[in-house]
C-alpha positions in Angstrom: -129.7 -53.7 14.6 -126.9 -56.2 15.4 -123.4 -54.7 15.2 -120.4 -57.1 15.3 -116.8 -55.9 15.9 -114.4 -58.5 14.5 -111.1 -57.1 15.8 -111.8 -54.5 18.4 -108.4 -55.0 20.1 -106.8 -53.4 17.1 -108.7 -50.2 17.8 -108.1 -50.2 21.5 -110.2 -51.4 24.4 -109.4 -48.2 26.3 -112.0 -46.3 24.4 -115.6 -45.6 25.3 -117.9 -47.6 23.0 -121.1 -46.5 24.7 -122.6 -44.9 21.6 -122.5 -48.2 19.7 -124.6 -49.9 22.4 -127.1 -47.1 22.0 -127.4 -47.9 18.3 -128.1 -51.6 18.6 -127.1 -55.0 20.0 -123.3 -55.1 20.0 -120.9 -58.1 20.0 -117.2 -57.5 20.3 -114.4 -59.9 19.5 -110.8 -58.9 20.3 -109.5 -60.9 17.4 -111.0 -63.1 14.7 -109.3 -65.7 12.5 -110.4 -65.7 8.9 -112.2 -69.0 9.2 -114.2 -67.6 12.2 -115.6 -64.6 10.4 -118.5 -66.4 8.7 -119.8 -67.8 12.0 -119.5 -64.5 13.8 -121.2 -62.4 11.2 -124.0 -64.8 10.3 -126.8 -62.7 11.7 -125.0 -59.3 11.7 -126.6 -56.2 10.2 -123.4 -54.2 10.5 -119.8 -55.4 10.7 -117.0 -53.2 12.0 -113.4 -54.2 11.3 -110.0 -52.9 10.8 -108.1 -55.6 8.9 -110.3 -58.6 8.4 -110.9 -59.8 4.9 -114.5 -59.0 3.8 -115.4 -61.0 0.7 -117.8 -63.7 -0.5 -116.0 -66.4 1.4 -116.1 -64.7 4.7 -119.5 -62.9 4.7 -121.3 -64.5 1.7 -123.7 -66.3 4.0 -124.5 -63.2 6.2 -128.0 -62.7 4.9 -128.8 -59.7 7.1 -125.5 -57.8 6.4 -126.2 -54.3 5.2 -123.1 -52.3 6.1 -119.4 -52.8 6.6 -117.4 -50.1 8.4 -113.6 -50.2 8.1 -111.9 -48.4 11.0 -109.1 -47.2 8.7 -108.6 -45.2 5.5 -107.3 -48.1 3.4 -109.9 -50.6 2.1 -107.7 -53.2 0.5 -109.4 -55.8 2.7 -112.8 -55.3 1.0 -114.0 -57.1 -2.1 -115.9 -54.1 -3.3 -117.3 -55.9 -6.4 -118.8 -58.6 -4.2 -120.3 -56.0 -1.8 -121.8 -54.1 -4.7 -123.4 -57.2 -6.1 -124.9 -58.1 -2.7 -126.1 -54.5 -2.1 -123.9 -54.2 1.0 -122.7 -50.7 1.6 -119.3 -49.9 3.0 -117.6 -47.0 4.8 -114.1 -46.1 5.6 -112.6 -43.2 7.6 -110.2 -40.5 6.3 -108.6 -37.6 8.0 -108.8 -38.9 11.6 -105.1 -39.5 12.1 -103.4 -36.6 10.3 -102.0 -35.0 13.5 -100.8 -38.2 15.1 -99.1 -39.5 11.9 -97.4 -36.2 11.3 -96.2 -36.1 14.9 -94.8 -39.7 14.6 -93.0 -38.8 11.4 -91.1 -36.2 13.3 -90.5 -38.5 16.3 -88.8 -41.0 13.9 -86.8 -38.2 12.3 -85.5 -36.7 15.5 -84.6 -40.1 16.8 -82.4 -40.6 13.7 -81.1 -37.2 13.0 -80.0 -36.4 16.6 -78.6 -39.9 17.2 -80.7 -40.2 20.3 -80.1 -43.9 21.0 -76.4 -43.3 21.1 -76.6 -40.4 23.5 -79.1 -42.2 25.7 -76.8 -45.2 25.9 -73.8 -43.0 26.6 -75.5 -41.6 29.7 -77.2 -44.8 31.0 -74.0 -46.8 30.6 -72.4 -44.4 33.1 -69.9 -43.0 30.6 -71.1 -39.5 31.4 -70.6 -39.9 35.2 -67.5 -37.8 36.1 -66.7 -37.3 32.4 -63.9 -35.0 31.4 -66.2 -32.2 30.2 -69.8 -31.1 30.5 -70.7 -32.1 26.9 -70.2 -35.0 24.6 -71.0 -34.8 20.9 -68.7 -37.4 19.3 -71.6 -38.8 17.2 -72.2 -35.6 15.3 -75.7 -34.5 14.2 -77.2 -31.7 12.2 -80.0 -29.2 12.2 -82.9 -29.8 9.8 -83.1 -26.1 9.1 -82.0 -25.6 5.6 -82.3 -29.3 4.6 -84.3 -30.4 1.7 -87.3 -32.6 2.7 -88.8 -34.7 -0.1 -92.3 -35.9 0.4 -93.8 -38.9 -1.5 -97.5 -38.4 -1.5 -98.8 -34.9 -0.8 -102.2 -35.9 0.5 -103.6 -34.6 3.8 -100.9 -36.1 6.0 -98.2 -35.2 3.5 -99.3 -31.6 3.4 -99.3 -31.5 7.2 -95.8 -32.8 7.4 -94.8 -30.4 4.7 -96.1 -27.5 6.7 -94.3 -28.6 9.8 -91.1 -29.2 7.9 -91.4 -25.7 6.4 -91.8 -24.3 9.9 -88.5 -25.9 10.9 -86.8 -24.2 7.9 -86.7 -27.1 5.5 -86.9 -26.7 1.7 -89.9 -28.9 0.9 -90.3 -30.7 -2.5 -92.7 -33.4 -3.4 -93.5 -36.2 -5.9 -97.0 -37.0 -6.8 -97.2 -40.8 -7.2 -100.5 -40.5 -9.2 -99.4 -37.5 -11.2 -102.7 -35.9 -10.4 -102.1 -34.0 -7.2 -100.5 -30.6 -7.6 -99.9 -28.0 -4.9 -98.6 -24.5 -5.6 -97.3 -24.1 -2.0 -94.5 -26.6 -2.6 -92.2 -27.5 -5.5 -93.3 -30.5 -7.4 -90.4 -32.6 -8.9 -90.0 -35.9 -10.6 -89.1 -39.0 -8.7 -85.5 -39.1 -9.6 -85.0 -35.4 -8.7 -86.6 -36.0 -5.3 -84.3 -39.0 -4.6 -81.2 -37.1 -5.7 -81.9 -33.8 -3.9 -83.5 -34.7 -0.6 -81.8 -34.9 2.7 -84.9 -36.4 4.2 -87.5 -38.4 2.4 -90.8 -39.4 4.0 -93.5 -41.6 2.5 -97.2 -40.7 3.0 -98.7 -42.4 -0.1 -101.4 -45.1 -0.3 -100.5 -48.5 -1.6 -101.5 -49.0 -5.2 -100.1 -50.0 -8.5 -98.2 -46.7 -8.7 -96.5 -47.1 -5.4 -96.0 -50.8 -4.7 -92.2 -51.5 -4.7 -91.5 -47.8 -5.5 -88.6 -47.6 -3.1 -86.4 -50.4 -4.6 -82.6 -50.9 -4.8 -82.4 -48.5 -7.7 -84.2 -45.8 -5.7 -81.9 -46.2 -2.7 -78.9 -46.0 -5.0 -80.0 -42.6 -6.1 -80.3 -41.1 -2.6 -77.6 -39.2 -0.8 -75.6 -41.4 1.5 -76.3 -38.8 4.2 -80.1 -39.0 3.6 -82.7 -40.3 6.1 -85.7 -42.3 4.9 -89.0 -42.5 6.7 -92.0 -44.6 5.8 -95.3 -44.0 7.5 -97.4 -44.9 4.4 -97.7 -48.6 3.6 -95.1 -51.3 4.0 -95.1 -52.8 0.5 -94.1 -49.4 -1.0 -90.6 -50.4 0.1 -88.5 -53.3 -1.0 -87.3 -54.2 2.5 -84.3 -56.3 1.3 -83.1 -53.4 -0.7 -83.6 -51.0 2.3 -81.6 -53.4 4.6 -78.8 -53.5 2.0 -78.8 -49.7 1.6 -78.5 -49.2 5.4 -75.8 -51.8 5.9 -73.8 -50.6 2.8 -74.0 -47.0 3.9 -76.0 -45.9 0.8 -78.3 -44.0 3.1 -77.7 -42.7 6.7 -80.7 -44.4 8.3 -84.4 -45.2 8.2 -87.4 -44.9 10.4 -90.4 -47.2 9.7 -93.8 -47.6 11.1 -95.1 -50.0 8.5 -93.9 -53.2 7.1 -94.8 -55.5 4.1 -96.1 -58.1 6.5 -97.6 -57.1 9.9 -96.9 -58.3 12.5 -93.3 -58.6 11.4 -92.4 -61.8 9.5 -89.5 -64.0 10.7 -87.8 -63.7 7.4 -88.0 -59.9 7.2 -84.4 -58.8 6.2 -84.6 -55.8 8.5 -84.5 -58.1 11.5 -80.7 -58.5 11.1 -80.1 -54.7 11.7 -79.8 -54.1 15.4 -78.2 -50.7 15.2 -80.9 -48.4 16.6 -78.9 -45.3 15.5 -79.5 -46.2 11.9 -82.8 -48.0 12.0 -85.9 -47.6 14.1 -89.1 -49.6 13.5 -92.3 -49.0 15.4 -95.2 -51.5 15.3 -97.7 -49.6 13.1 -98.5 -47.1 15.9 -98.3 -43.7 14.0 -102.1 -43.6 13.6 -102.9 -44.7 17.1 -102.7 -41.7 19.4 -105.6 -41.7 21.9 -107.2 -38.6 20.3 -107.0 -40.1 16.8 -108.6 -43.4 17.9 -111.3 -41.5 19.7 -112.0 -39.4 16.5 -112.0 -42.6 14.5 -114.6 -44.4 16.5 -116.8 -41.3 16.8 -116.8 -41.1 13.0 -117.7 -44.8 12.7 -120.6 -44.4 15.2 -121.8 -41.4 13.1 -121.7 -43.5 10.0 -123.7 -46.3 11.5 -126.2 -43.8 13.0 -126.7 -42.1 9.7 -127.1 -45.4 7.8 -129.7 -46.6 10.3 -131.7 -43.4 9.8 -131.8 -44.0 6.1 -133.2 -47.5 6.4 
């Protein structure tokens, strides 16, 4: 069995890939351009990829291809209709990153709510050396205890964040973007209510027709001007121009993002113009990528390939 990794650098070269070599002949590419895919998978039985587009154009001539493994939960890069017609099976991975994404959600929140960049700069700029008093809290901050935390998308990650928020004393409410997920442990509200009542809003929803562009100018207008917004879901859920305007105009207090509409960040992304780290923090899609999460991820993928090979 020939296994081809198209973009292994996006999963991390620091991991142990030994199990895959036990399963077959392995070829690993750090990165692959779209026009290189066809040549690289020509004689592959299994393709492992994170973000590469898998469709008739890219893998249509791969006569031996039997399985595509996506090293992520989202499968927007797969043409499933084509794969079905060709009899090519596919697998994705869910649940591997719950802990690390929940952790990163709180990392973004604490950065924003405690104004950490301001206080870090205050000390490192030597203002604290021989200061008049032992403390300095000019840029005031608040406890999250007692605050209302609104969650958009109460899936596995959303539920984990809800549980942690509750442990910190937050009043948790949520909005189901599909209208199908209901959880008696937390209060379900409509979208407008969540926007209006929340002190913190975090997005943990998938990208689909219900969520694309959900957080637009109208949505930010309905939020409290003291509210913080966090997106660790998918970039296109947010209208980035509207978010930039909301931050600059003081319609919300700040935002923490781990995902963008285009990744890597596009030159024309309107958020580039905001350099105030107290009000905006953007991380380069790392919430999922704790070492433990990536190790779980690749272990699951290896299990999938091993199980598939036994069935052949």
